[in-house]
C-alpha positions in Angstrom: -31.3 54.2 -14.1 -31.7 56.9 -11.5 -35.2 55.6 -10.7 -33.6 52.2 -10.1 -31.1 53.7 -7.7 -33.9 55.4 -5.7 -35.7 52.1 -5.4 -32.6 50.2 -4.3 -31.8 52.9 -1.7 -35.4 52.9 -0.4 -35.3 49.1 -0.1 -31.9 49.3 1.8 -33.3 51.9 4.2 -36.4 49.9 4.9 -34.3 46.7 5.5 -32.1 48.5 7.9 -35.1 50.0 9.7 -36.5 46.4 10.1 -33.3 45.1 11.5 -33.0 48.0 14.1 -36.6 47.7 15.2 -37.0 43.9 15.2 -38.2 42.0 18.2 -35.5 39.5 19.3 -38.2 36.9 20.2 -38.4 34.6 23.2 -35.3 34.1 25.3 -35.8 30.3 25.2 -36.2 28.3 22.0 -39.3 26.0 21.4 -37.5 22.8 22.5 -35.6 24.3 25.4 -36.6 23.1 28.9 -37.6 25.8 31.4 -35.7 25.8 34.7 -36.7 23.3 37.4 -39.0 24.6 40.1 -37.9 24.3 43.8 -39.4 24.8 47.2 -42.6 22.9 46.8 -44.5 22.2 50.1 -47.8 20.4 50.9 -50.2 20.6 53.8 -53.0 18.0 54.5 -56.3 19.7 55.3 -59.4 18.2 57.1 -61.9 17.1 54.7 -59.7 15.1 52.2 -57.9 18.1 50.7 -54.4 19.2 50.3 -52.9 22.7 49.9 -49.7 23.1 47.8 -47.4 26.0 48.4 -45.0 27.0 45.6 -43.0 30.0 44.4 -43.4 31.5 40.9 -39.8 31.5 40.0 -39.5 30.9 36.2 -38.5 33.8 34.2 -38.5 32.3 30.7 -40.5 34.4 28.2 -42.5 31.5 27.1 -43.3 30.3 30.7 -47.1 29.9 31.1 -47.5 28.1 34.4 -47.0 24.9 36.4 -48.3 21.4 36.0 -49.1 19.5 39.2 -48.5 15.7 39.4 -50.0 13.6 42.1 -49.3 9.9 42.7 -50.0 7.5 45.5 -46.5 6.0 45.2 -43.2 7.9 45.6 -41.3 8.5 42.4 -38.3 9.8 44.4 -36.0 11.8 42.3 -37.1 10.0 39.1 -38.4 12.0 36.1 -42.1 11.6 35.5 -42.8 9.1 32.9 -45.6 8.9 30.4 -47.8 7.1 32.8 -48.3 10.2 34.9 -50.8 12.8 33.7 -50.9 16.5 35.0 -53.8 17.4 37.3 -56.0 19.9 35.4 -58.5 22.2 37.0 -60.1 23.1 33.7 -59.2 20.3 31.3 -56.0 21.9 29.9 -52.4 22.4 30.9 -50.7 24.1 32.6 -52.5 23.3 35.8 -51.6 26.6 37.4 -51.5 29.5 35.0 -48.8 32.1 35.5 -46.3 34.1 33.4 -42.8 35.5 34.0 -44.3 38.7 35.4 -45.7 36.8 38.4 -42.2 35.9 39.7 -41.9 36.5 43.5 -39.4 34.4 45.3 -40.5 35.9 48.6 -44.2 35.1 48.5 -45.5 31.6 48.1 -48.7 30.9 46.1 -51.1 28.2 47.1 -53.5 25.8 45.4 -56.0 23.6 47.2 -56.8 20.3 45.7 -59.7 17.9 46.4 -58.9 15.1 43.9 -56.2 13.5 41.9 -55.9 12.2 38.4 -55.0 8.7 37.3 -54.4 7.5 33.7 -56.9 4.9 32.5 -56.8 2.8 29.3 -59.9 1.1 28.0 -60.0 -2.2 26.1 -59.7 -0.3 22.8 -56.4 1.1 24.0 -57.7 4.7 24.3 -56.4 6.5 27.3 -58.2 9.1 29.4 -57.8 10.7 32.8 -59.9 9.8 35.8 -60.3 12.2 38.8 -60.6 10.4 42.1 -61.2 11.7 45.6 -58.4 11.4 48.0 -58.7 8.5 50.5 -58.5 9.2 54.3 -55.2 7.7 55.8 -53.5 7.3 52.4 -50.2 9.1 51.6 -50.0 11.1 48.4 -47.0 12.5 46.7 -46.7 15.7 44.7 -44.4 17.3 42.3 -44.8 20.3 39.9 -43.1 21.1 36.6 -42.7 24.5 34.9 -44.5 24.6 31.5 -44.0 26.7 28.4 -46.2 27.9 25.6 -44.2 25.6 23.4 -45.7 22.7 25.5 -42.2 21.9 26.9 -41.9 20.9 30.7 -39.1 21.3 33.1 -37.6 18.6 35.2 -39.9 17.9 38.2 -39.6 19.8 41.5 -38.7 18.2 44.7 -41.2 15.6 45.8 -43.4 16.3 48.8 -46.0 14.1 50.5 -48.7 14.1 53.1 -51.4 11.8 54.4 -55.0 12.6 53.6 -57.1 13.7 56.6 -60.9 12.8 57.0 
């Protein structure tokens, strides 16, 4: 019996040690939305490009960047529906890769874009993304959403727009 007591005591000590040293995990849960980004601005550049200016402001532990959404029609304050696809530089989301250590509310970050994405569905019902160049004289609307490693997006930012310059 004394041997069994030693084993039980060791198990209890090990369990207490695990509880004391355990990592509390992410501050947000897998389905929890990150906070909504604010302060988005856009500038039209010569040569059919746009530069977006935004602040990295999300502090969620699972925050991994922002998705950019571009449309040729205003969505106003509406949430983005399934017909909008995020712009991707490298074929994956988030569009703009960041983490909570990049937070800087005083210094905007910029990204220059030369095309926009539209959803396309073929006759078989398969959908894909098409990247199209901006058209001179046409107004485009931009929003961003915060993205987490759990593939959860925030509500969209303020909507900004500008007319493409030749």
